[in-house]
C-alpha positions as CSV (number, residue, x, y, z in Angstrom):
1,M,-85.4,2.2,15.6
2,D,-88.4,1.8,13.3
3,M,-86.2,3.0,10.4
4,I,-83.6,0.3,10.8
5,S,-84.3,-3.4,10.3
6,H,-83.2,-6.1,12.7
7,D,-81.3,-7.7,9.9
8,S,-79.3,-4.5,9.2
9,L,-78.4,-4.3,12.9
10,E,-77.2,-7.9,12.9
11,Q,-75.2,-7.4,9.7
12,T,-73.7,-4.3,11.2
13,Q,-72.5,-6.2,14.3
14,K,-71.0,-8.9,12.0
15,L,-69.1,-6.4,9.9
16,I,-67.8,-4.7,13.1
17,M,-66.7,-8.0,14.6
18,S,-65.0,-9.2,11.4
19,A,-63.0,-6.0,10.7
20,N,-59.3,-5.8,11.4
21,R,-59.4,-2.1,11.7
22,I,-62.4,0.2,12.2
23,I,-62.3,3.9,11.4
24,C,-65.2,6.1,12.4
25,T,-65.4,9.4,10.6
26,S,-67.6,12.5,10.7
27,V,-67.6,16.3,11.0
28,R,-69.7,19.0,12.6
29,S,-73.0,17.7,14.0
30,G,-72.2,14.0,13.5
31,L,-68.8,14.3,15.3
32,P,-70.0,13.6,18.9
33,V,-71.6,10.4,17.6
34,A,-68.4,9.4,15.9
35,Q,-66.4,10.2,19.0
36,Y,-68.8,8.2,21.3
37,L,-68.9,5.2,18.9
38,T,-65.1,5.2,18.5
39,H,-64.6,5.2,22.2
40,G,-67.1,2.5,22.8
41,L,-65.9,0.2,20.0
42,N,-62.2,0.7,20.9
43,R,-62.9,-0.1,24.5
44,L,-64.6,-3.3,23.5
45,L,-62.3,-4.3,20.6
46,G,-59.1,-2.3,20.7
47,N,-59.1,-1.7,16.9
48,T,-61.0,1.5,16.4
49,S,-59.9,5.0,15.6
50,L,-61.4,8.3,14.8
51,V,-60.6,10.3,11.7
52,V,-62.1,13.8,11.5
53,A,-62.6,14.1,7.8
54,D,-62.2,17.9,7.7
55,V,-59.0,18.2,9.7
56,S,-57.2,14.8,9.4
57,D,-55.0,13.9,6.5
58,W,-57.2,10.8,5.9
59,V,-55.5,10.1,2.6
60,D,-52.4,8.8,4.5
61,N,-54.7,6.4,6.4
62,V,-56.8,5.2,3.5
63,V,-53.8,4.2,1.4
64,N,-53.1,1.2,3.6
65,M,-56.8,0.1,4.1
66,D,-58.2,-3.0,2.4
67,D,-61.2,-5.3,2.4
68,N,-60.5,-6.4,6.0
69,D,-61.1,-2.9,7.2
70,L,-64.4,-1.0,8.0
71,V,-65.3,2.7,7.8
72,I,-68.3,3.9,9.7
73,A,-69.2,7.2,8.2
74,I,-71.6,9.5,10.0
75,S,-73.1,12.4,8.0
76,F,-76.2,14.5,7.9
77,P,-77.5,17.3,5.6
78,R,-75.8,19.2,4.2
79,Y,-73.3,16.3,3.8
80,A,-69.7,17.3,4.1
81,R,-67.7,16.6,0.9
82,R,-64.7,15.3,2.8
83,I,-66.7,12.4,4.3
84,I,-68.0,11.5,0.9
85,D,-64.5,11.7,-0.6
86,F,-63.2,9.5,2.2
87,A,-66.0,6.9,1.8
88,R,-65.5,6.8,-2.0
89,T,-61.7,6.4,-1.8
90,A,-62.0,3.7,0.9
91,K,-64.5,1.8,-1.2
92,M,-62.1,1.8,-4.1
93,N,-59.7,0.0,-1.8
94,G,-62.3,-2.6,-1.0
95,V,-63.1,-1.3,2.4
96,K,-66.5,-2.0,3.8
97,I,-68.6,1.1,4.6
98,I,-71.4,1.5,7.1
99,S,-73.2,4.8,6.9
100,I,-75.2,6.4,9.7
101,T,-77.1,9.1,7.9
102,D,-80.5,10.6,7.6
103,S,-82.0,8.7,4.7
104,Y,-81.5,6.4,1.8
105,S,-81.1,9.4,-0.5
106,S,-77.9,10.5,1.3
107,P,-74.9,10.8,-1.1
108,L,-73.0,8.3,1.2
109,N,-75.4,5.5,0.2
110,S,-73.8,4.8,-3.2
111,F,-70.6,3.8,-1.4
112,S,-72.2,2.0,1.6
113,D,-72.5,-1.7,2.2
114,L,-75.0,-0.9,4.9
115,V,-77.0,2.2,5.7
116,L,-78.4,2.9,9.2
117,P,-80.9,5.7,8.6
118,C,-81.4,8.1,11.6
119,N,-83.8,11.0,11.7
120,S,-81.7,14.1,12.1
121,S,-84.6,16.6,12.3
122,S,-84.8,19.1,15.2
123,I,-87.3,21.6,16.2
124,A,-84.9,24.4,15.2
125,F,-82.3,24.8,12.4
126,H,-79.7,22.3,13.4
127,N,-79.2,18.6,12.8
128,S,-80.0,16.6,15.9
129,A,-77.7,13.8,16.8
130,V,-80.1,12.2,19.3
131,S,-81.3,9.3,17.2
132,S,-77.9,8.5,15.8
133,M,-76.4,8.6,19.3
134,F,-79.1,6.0,20.3
135,V,-78.0,3.8,17.4
136,A,-74.3,4.1,18.4
137,D,-75.2,3.2,22.0
138,Y,-77.3,0.3,20.9
139,L,-74.4,-1.1,18.8
140,I,-71.9,-0.8,21.6
141,S,-74.3,-2.6,24.0
142,A,-75.4,-5.2,21.5
143,L,-71.7,-6.1,20.7
144,A,-70.9,-6.5,24.4
145,I,-74.0,-8.7,25.0
146,N,-73.8,-10.7,21.8
147,Y,-70.1,-11.3,21.7
148,P,-69.0,-11.7,25.3
149,E,-66.2,-14.1,24.5
150,Q,-64.5,-11.4,22.3
151,T,-65.2,-8.4,24.5
152,K,-65.3,-9.4,28.2
153,K,-61.6,-10.2,28.6
154,R,-60.6,-6.9,27.1
155,L,-63.1,-5.0,29.2
156,D,-61.9,-6.8,32.4
157,K,-58.3,-5.8,31.5
158,V,-59.2,-2.2,30.9
159,N,-61.1,-2.1,34.2
160,E,-58.2,-3.7,36.0
161,I,-55.8,-1.1,34.8
162,L,-58.1,1.8,35.6
163,T,-58.8,0.4,39.1
164,E,-55.1,-0.2,39.7
165,M,-54.3,3.4,38.9
166,D,-57.2,4.7,40.9
167,Y,-58.6,6.4,37.9
168,H,-62.1,6.7,39.4
169,S,-61.5,8.6,42.6
170,F,-65.0,8.0,44.0
171,N,-66.0,4.4,44.1
């Protein structure tokens, strides 16, 4: 969290709350973070979807995107070209871009409105998603805490449906 300013976290929350649609995208090592963030934001807001940049035909999605939409792109070295292409194309449509990436030298930065840098180093050869997962969890929690009037009603409805269908078998 020392790498990300309080102001950046506040701006991130405002961009998320003001977006009509939110698309999270990633591939490979960043994909679990994108899945977790998509699930958490969609549970809170109901307007978030996941686009896996390598396998999805994201071109069909980006055509209808505009300046009321938000892409949250998650990418670490060696930076997948499809995520960069997606961010570039979305930016040309006026879409706001938040990047969760390893540093300010990431190729995503030139298309980003906000960068949330996360250390992706591990003790071995792979990129670690631990710090970026922490940021995703922070954002989900902060939105629920800071915007209860926009999130509580939806969370209560979701919980009501899950309870009614006895989704959680051990309460």
